[in-house]
Steps between C-alpha positions, in 0.01 A plus 500: 500500500779735588675417176192602304463830688866584439464411133196721473675780691776489245308422181216755535728806537723366218198460264385846590840645411507308176161619398588863585829462303304358202245782497766771540721361219254407234640735231620342178877467470698365208785263565731513203754211469682639197752761622589616149141567386260555790209557261528145360165344579626144468716520813282726712209436730249752625332403830387677820797583721384272791530196268868569463530558870337173585685312231835627625394407860403145394821457294710616793333263739553208259865585446557543874324166572714318238814655641417391852404152379837456318699643796331261746556206280802371703288507822222301333750244375648462842159447647413241236825312569444513878143377460618204284775418752242516787273255315793268437603502871135449608471209273825356633383551859171324427691209341725463796209523740320219313827288517527560871135396558563188302807411700321574824214269397754222410666513851368274772275650760678595820452256794312610795700475826369454839629734772495215756 
């Protein structure tokens, strides 16, 4: 429940700011990708300014996420190796436990002694 309240407390103001940003920056802007002839209509796009803002934000988040994912690869690999090793040792322990139980079952029962 607390998680949901915190998420709403963060998401609602963020949504309000994004809507305000969209309304304030809805003027058409041309993005020209040809530096030698900016009037070239083949390599230019005319969209509202907030579309470019959101696109750059999304692209930045994707690039940052990928950079983080690649940088943490060695930690994920180490965790994977440790998990595999833990499974191997648990299997070995279970096998040895089963062997010990078989040996204990094969031993004769201890004799009861009288204290007299």
